[in-house]
N, C-alpha and C positions, 0 to 999 in steps of 0.2 A: 891666152884665150881672152877675146875682147868682151866688153860689157854685154853686148847683145847675146853672144853665145852663152855667157854665164847665166843671163836671165832665162834663156831657153832651157838650160840644164836644170836650174832650180825649179822652174815650173813643172818640168817633166818629172823630176824626182818626187815632188810633192803630190802630183796628180796620180801617179801610178798606184801607190797603196790605197788611195781613196777610191779610185775606180775599181780596183781589184776587190775591195771590201764591198762595194755596191754589187758587183757581179756575184759575190758569194751569197748575197741576200736575195738573189733572183728567185730562189725557191720559197721565200717566206710567204708569198701570196698563196701558196698551196694550202696554208692553214685555213684560208677563208672558205674554200669549197668543203673542207672537213667540217667546219662550223655549220655551214649551210646544210650539209647532209645530216648532221646530228640534229639540227633544229627541225629539219623535215621529219626525222624519226620521232622526235619529241611531239611534233604536231600530229603525226599519225597516231601516236599513242594517246594523245589528248582527245583526238577525234573518236578513237575507239572507246575511251573512258566516257565521253559524252554520250555516245551511242548506248553504252551499257547502262548509263544513268537513266536514259529514256526507257530501256528495256526493263530495268529494275523498277521503275515507276509503274510500268504496266503490270509486271509480275507481282509487285507489291500490292497493287489494287486487287488483283485476282486472289492473292493470298488473304488479304483482309476480308474479301467477300466469302471465300471458302471458310475461313475461321468463323466469321459472323454466322453463316448459315449452319455450320456445325454446332455452334453454341445454341442457336435457336432450336434446332432439332433435338439436341440433348436436353434442353429445358422442357420442350414439349413431351419428350419421351419420359422424363422423370415425373412430370405431372400426370401423364397417362398411366404410368405404373402405379402411382398413388391411387388414382381413380379406379384402376383395375383391382387393386387390393381391397379398396372399399366395396367395390361391386361384388367381389368374391365373398367378402365378409357378409354383405347383405344377402347374397344368395344362400349362404350357409344358414343365416338366421331364418330366412324364409322357409328353407327346407325343414329346419328344426320345428318351426311353427306348424308346418304342414304335417310333420310326423306326429306332433302332439295332438293335432286335430284328428288324425286318423285313429290314434289310440283312444281318444275321447269318444269318438263315434263308435269304435269297437266296443268300448265298455258299456255304452248306452244301448247298442243294438244286439249284443250277444254274438253268437258264433253261427248264425244261420248261413245257408248256402249262398244267399245273396247279400251276405254281410260285407262290411268293408274289408274284413280279414281275407275273405275269399277274393275280393277284388285285388287286394294287395298282393296275394300270392300269384294271381293269374296275370298281373301286369308285366309287360315285357320291357317297359321303360318308365321313367318318371313321368314323361308326358302322357304315356298310355294310362298310367295309374291316375293321373289328374283327370284325364278325359273320362275314365271309367267311373271315378268317384263323383264327378260332376253329373254324369248320366244317371247315376244312382241317387243323386241328390243327397250324398252323404257328407259333402263338404260345401261350404259356401262358395259362391262364385267369386267373391272378393279374395279369398285365400288363394284360389287357383290363379286368378289374374295377377296377383302380386308375384307369385313364383315365376309365372310365364314372362312377365315384364323384366324381372331381375335377370332371368336367364338370357333373354335377348340382349339386354344392355351389357351383360358381362361378355358375351361373345363379340359384340361390337367393339368394346373397349380393347379386348384381347387382339382383335384384328388390327386396330389402330396401333397398338403397341408393336405388333409384328412389322407393320409397314414402316413405322418410325425407326425401328431397329435396322431394317434394311437400308433405309435412307441414311441413317447415321453411319453405317458401314461404308457406303459409297462416298459420303462426304469426307470421311476420314482418309480414304484412299486418295481422293482429290487433293485434300490439304497436304498429304504426304508428298504427292507429286509436285505440287506448286512450291512447297518448302524446299525440296531437292533442287528444283530449277532456280529458285531464289538464291540458295546457298552456293550453287555452282557459278552463278553470275557474280555474286559478291566476291568469291574467291578469284575469279578471272579479273575482276576490276582491281582487286588488291595487287594482283600480279602485274597488271599494266601500270598501276601507280608506282610500284617498286621499280619497274623498268624505266618509266619516265624520269623518276628521281635519279636513277643511274645515268641516264642520257644527259640530264641537266648538269650533273656533276662533271661528266666528260666535257660538256660544252664549256663549263666554267674553267676547266683546266686548259682547254684549247684556246679560249679567249685570253687567259692569263699568259699563255705562251705567245699568242699572237700579239698581245700588247707589248710583251718583252721584245719581240722581234721588231714591232713597229717603232718602239723607242730607239732600238739600235739602228734601224733604218733611218729614222729621223736624224739621229746624231750624225750619221755618215752623210746623209743628204745635206746637212748644214755645211759639212766640209766641202762637198761638191759645189754648193752655191758660193762658198767663200772663194773657191778656185776661179769660178767665172768672174767674180768681182775683181780678183787679182789680174786676170787676163785683160781687163779693161784699162789697166794702168798704162799699157802701151798697146796700140792696135797692131804692133809688129810681132807681138808674142804669139807663138803657136798655141792654140787651145789644148787642154789636156787630152791624152789619148782616150779615144772612145767617146769624146764629147764634141758636139757640134758647136761652132761659134755662136755666141749668144748676143742679142741686142741689149742695149742698156734698159729698154722698156721691159723686155722679158725678164731680165735679171732682177729688176726692181719689183716686178709683179711677184716673182718667186720669193724674194726676200720678205715681201709683205705677207704673203700667204704662210710662210714658215713661222711667222710670229704667232700664228693662230693654232699651231699644233696643240692637240689636247682639248681644244674647245668643243663643246657639246654640239651634236647634230640636233637641229630642230627644224622640222619641215616649214618652209616658207621664210626662214630667217636669213638675213643678209648682214649679220654683225650687229654690234662689234664683238659680242662674246659668244653668240650662237649662230650656226650656219646650216643651210642645206647645201647640196652640191653646187647648184648654180649661184646660190647666195655667196659662197666663198669666192667664186670667180668674180662676181660683181663687185664685192668689197675690195678684193685685191687689185683689180684694175682701177677702181676709183681712187686708190692711193697714188696712182701715177696720172690722175686726171682724165681717165678714159671711162666713159659711161657705157655700160653694156646692158642688154635686156636680161631680166631675171627669169630666164626660161631656157632650158638646155636645148630644145629643138630650134628656137630662134638663134641661139648662139651657134649651133651647127650649120645653120643656113647662111650665116654671115662670115665675115673675115676672109682670109686667103687660104684655100685648101693646101694642106701640107702632107707629103708622103711620109711613111713611117721612117724611112732612112734619112729624112731631112729635118727631123724634129729638133727644135731648139728650146731652151728654157723659156717658159712663158707661153708656149703654145698650148692650146686647149685640146685635150684628148677626150673622145667620146666613146661610150660603151652602151651595150644593150640597145643598139639601133638609134642611139641619141638620147636615151632616157637617163643617162648619167654622164657627168662631165667632171673632169679634173684638170689640174695645171701641171704640165710636164716640167720637171726640174732638171732633167739630164740623167745620164747613166742608166737609162731604162726605168726610171722611177717617175712617179707623179704624186702630187699632193691633192687630197680631196676629202670631202665629208660624205662618207658612204651611205649611211642610212640610220634610222631611229635606233637608239641604243649604242651608237658608236660615237667617236670623236673625230675631229680633223686629224688625219694621219697620212703617212707616206706608204704607198704600195708600189709594186712592180707592174709594169705593163704586161709582162708575160703571163698569159692565162687568165688575167682578171676579166670577169664578165664575159668570158667566152672569146676574148680577143678585142682588139681595137676596131671600132666602127669607122671612125673618121678623126681627122685633126684639122684645126683651124688656127690661123695666126692673126692676131690683132695688134695694132699699134706700130706697124712697120712703116 
């Protein structure tokens, strides 16, 4: 076997397990929709909690109002009951005074037919007795007026107490209803909070698994990039199975981008330690002397259009209609800075962002 054949065989034997490993990882991007779905669930729960907070604020205000008015009514009722007790005591005192007056008049006038005793026995009511005694001038106008005034006042206070008791009963019912509504909302809010905590725990688990898969994908992606570098030792060597031939520019861009794996996503950043999606592209191409615009839509409008089947390492791949961009590395994978809260990582083209929108090639 000549040297050329040997080099072909070595390249093939090295490339096969690497590409096979990359194909096995094709499903790893499926974790991202799961995380997105869970985040959407958590957001919905948070929106519900926020809505309940607003409802609780409104119900809480009504509860405070109901409680305040009940306290006010109870205070007035207690005060009115004290006043009523005093009025009844005053009425009793006035009646006793009136009775003593009647007895005194009786003792003074004897027991004639027109005496006070006769009037007393003939009276059909207290008021009738007072009127009769006044008519007979057997009691002073002052004594009669005192009894009359105290009687009227006692009735008025008693009516006020009755009205306040009815109001208090209504307010107690209202407070009970608002309290039940408030308790139900608080219980529902606690339930939503527990659910959101559970979803966040699930998200953390999914992200941990996704990071593990991303680290594995990145490690295997480095092997793929190394194969492309090896194929450039001789232009006569056939590229690995499943991989398109790569240009030196594309391979260098991929190698530069791969050094940034794990760096934090920061919106508007273009290196050297933080990146957004187009910022990673700009920085990686700058390492090979190519200046590109820091805007994904401008990047998609330039370069040379590339079909999905002709993708090479270093080609730019676009998602979400051009709102997101990454750098193709081969084997169905690309490197990118996804969004806030993530880091520069390797993902698969399959299923990401609803599918590939476009691809462009620069530096050819």
